C-alpha positions as CSV (number, residue, x, y, z in Angstrom):
1,M,0.0,0.0,0.0
2,N,2.7,2.2,0.7
3,T,4.0,2.0,-2.7
4,H,0.6,2.4,-4.0
5,A,-0.1,5.4,-1.9
6,S,3.1,6.8,-2.9
7,D,2.3,6.1,-6.5
8,Q,-1.1,7.8,-6.0
9,S,0.5,10.7,-4.3
10,A,3.0,10.9,-7.1
11,A,0.2,10.7,-9.6
12,A,-1.7,13.3,-7.8
13,V,1.4,15.4,-7.7
14,Q,2.0,14.8,-11.3
15,Q,-1.6,15.5,-12.2
16,P,-1.7,18.9,-10.9
17,S,1.6,19.6,-12.5
18,A,0.2,18.0,-15.8
19,A,-2.9,20.2,-15.5
20,A,-0.8,23.3,-14.9
21,P,1.1,23.0,-18.1
22,S,-2.0,22.4,-20.1
23,D,-3.7,25.6,-18.7
24,S,-0.5,27.5,-19.4
25,L,-0.4,26.0,-22.8
26,R,-4.0,26.9,-23.4
27,R,-3.4,30.4,-22.3
28,Q,-0.4,30.6,-24.6
29,R,-2.4,29.2,-27.4
30,H,-5.2,31.6,-26.6
31,W,-2.8,34.6,-26.6
32,L,-1.1,33.3,-29.8
33,M,-4.5,33.1,-31.4
34,V,-5.4,36.6,-30.2
35,L,-2.0,37.8,-31.5
36,A,-2.5,36.0,-34.8
37,F,-5.9,37.6,-35.3
38,M,-4.6,41.0,-34.3
39,F,-1.7,40.5,-36.7
40,L,-4.1,39.3,-39.4
41,G,-6.2,42.4,-38.7
42,V,-3.2,44.6,-39.0
43,I,-2.2,42.9,-42.3
44,I,-5.7,43.3,-43.6
45,A,-5.8,46.9,-42.5
46,F,-2.4,47.5,-44.1
47,I,-3.4,45.8,-47.4
48,T,-6.7,47.8,-47.4
49,H,-4.7,51.0,-46.8
50,L,-2.4,50.1,-49.7
51,W,-5.3,49.3,-52.0
52,L,-7.0,52.6,-51.1
53,E,-3.8,54.5,-51.6
54,H,-3.4,52.8,-54.9
55,Q,-6.9,53.7,-55.9
56,E,-6.3,57.4,-54.9
57,T,-3.0,57.4,-56.8
58,V,-4.8,56.1,-59.9
59,R,-7.6,58.7,-59.5
60,L,-5.0,61.5,-59.1
61,R,-3.1,60.3,-62.2
62,E,-6.3,60.2,-64.2
63,E,-7.2,63.7,-63.0
64,L,-3.6,64.9,-63.8
65,A,-3.8,63.4,-67.3
66,R,-7.2,65.0,-67.9
67,R,-5.9,68.4,-66.7
68,L,-2.8,68.0,-68.8
69,Q,-4.9,67.2,-71.8
70,A,-7.1,70.3,-71.1
71,G,-3.9,72.3,-70.7
72,D,-2.6,71.0,-74.1
73,T,-5.9,71.9,-75.7
74,V,-5.8,75.4,-74.2
75,S,-2.2,75.8,-75.2
76,A,-3.0,74.7,-78.8
77,E,-5.8,77.3,-78.9
78,V,-3.6,80.0,-77.5
79,K,-0.9,79.1,-80.1
80,G,-3.6,79.4,-82.8
81,L,-4.7,82.8,-81.5
82,V,-1.1,84.0,-81.3
83,K,-0.5,82.9,-84.9
84,S,-3.7,84.6,-86.0
85,M,-2.7,87.8,-84.2
86,Q,0.8,87.6,-85.7
87,D,-0.7,87.2,-89.2
88,T,-3.1,90.2,-88.5
89,V,-0.2,92.3,-87.3
90,L,1.8,91.5,-90.4
91,D,-1.2,92.2,-92.6
92,L,-1.7,95.6,-90.8
93,Q,2.0,96.4,-91.1
94,G,1.8,95.7,-94.8
95,R,-1.3,97.8,-95.2
96,T,0.2,100.6,-93.2
97,A,3.3,100.5,-95.4
98,A,1.1,100.6,-98.5
99,L,-0.9,103.5,-97.1
100,E,2.3,105.4,-96.2
101,T,3.6,104.8,-99.7
102,R,0.3,106.0,-101.2
103,Q,0.4,109.0,-98.9
104,S,4.0,109.8,-100.0
105,E,3.0,109.4,-103.6
106,A,0.0,111.7,-103.1
107,R,2.1,114.2,-101.4
108,D,4.6,114.1,-104.2
109,R,1.8,114.5,-106.8
110,Y,0.3,117.4,-104.8
111,T,3.7,119.1,-104.7
112,T,4.2,118.5,-108.5
113,L,0.7,119.8,-109.2
114,Q,1.3,122.9,-107.0
115,Q,4.5,123.6,-108.9
116,M,2.8,123.1,-112.2
117,Y,0.0,125.4,-111.2
118,Q,2.5,128.1,-110.1
119,E,4.4,127.7,-113.3
120,L,1.2,127.8,-115.3
121,S,-0.1,130.7,-113.2
122,G,3.2,132.5,-113.5
123,S,3.5,131.8,-117.2
124,R,-0.1,132.8,-117.7
125,D,0.6,136.1,-116.0
126,D,3.7,136.4,-118.1
127,R,1.7,135.6,-121.3
128,I,-1.0,138.2,-120.3
129,L,1.7,140.8,-119.7
130,T,3.3,139.9,-123.1
131,D,-0.1,140.1,-124.8
132,M,-0.7,143.5,-123.1
133,E,2.7,144.7,-124.3
134,Q,1.8,143.6,-127.9
135,I,-1.6,145.3,-127.6
136,L,0.0,148.5,-126.4
137,L,2.6,148.4,-129.1
138,T,-0.2,147.9,-131.7
139,A,-2.2,150.8,-130.4
140,N,0.9,153.0,-130.4
141,Q,1.7,152.0,-134.0
142,Q,-1.9,152.8,-135.1
143,L,-1.6,156.2,-133.5
144,Q,1.8,157.0,-134.8
145,L,1.7,155.5,-138.3
146,S,-1.9,156.0,-139.4
147,G,-3.2,158.4,-136.8
148,N,-6.1,156.0,-136.2
149,V,-7.4,157.1,-132.8
150,H,-10.6,155.0,-133.1
151,G,-8.6,151.8,-133.8
152,A,-6.2,152.6,-130.9
153,L,-9.2,153.1,-128.5
154,I,-10.7,149.7,-129.6
155,T,-7.3,148.0,-129.0
156,L,-7.1,149.6,-125.5
157,E,-10.7,148.6,-124.7
158,N,-9.9,145.0,-125.7
159,A,-6.8,145.1,-123.4
160,D,-9.0,146.3,-120.5
161,K,-11.5,143.5,-121.1
162,L,-8.7,141.0,-121.0
163,L,-7.4,142.3,-117.7
164,T,-11.0,142.4,-116.3
165,R,-11.5,138.7,-117.2
166,E,-8.4,137.8,-115.3
167,D,-9.4,139.9,-112.2
168,K,-6.0,139.6,-110.5
169,P,-4.8,142.3,-108.1
170,Q,-1.4,142.5,-109.8
171,F,-3.2,143.9,-112.9
172,I,-5.1,146.7,-111.2
173,G,-2.3,149.3,-111.7
174,I,-2.2,148.4,-115.5
175,R,-6.0,148.8,-115.8
176,R,-5.8,152.3,-114.2
177,A,-3.1,153.3,-116.6
178,L,-5.2,152.2,-119.5
């Protein structure tokens, strides 16, 4: 019995010690499971976070691409407007140069016409004075050679009519003398 009692007491002693490791083992397994679930949760949260970040990056890239495309479109339109404005400026410069050339030609023609008018006017006055001189010489010859007073008076009246038609101030003195 003694041996049996000592076996029983040893078994009893061993049993609580056998029960103790299994509780401890269960607790360890429990905590390992909790840690594994927590680790799995962290991994799932991390993967979810990476996926959401990837989706945000894709969305931002698409938005950036859309805005770049819009910017390219606006840039092309601006380039077209600039080209159009440059063409308009060149056209206006050409027209301005043509108008300046025409203005210069018109100014030259006006100056030429003015000179011609002055020459004509001066030569006409000279011609009238020459005609007057001839008329007076004719009247003087009629008086001296033939004594024809009536013919001389008609000649002088014609000279006065000629000066009256011209109606220029420089001929007033000659008309008085006639």
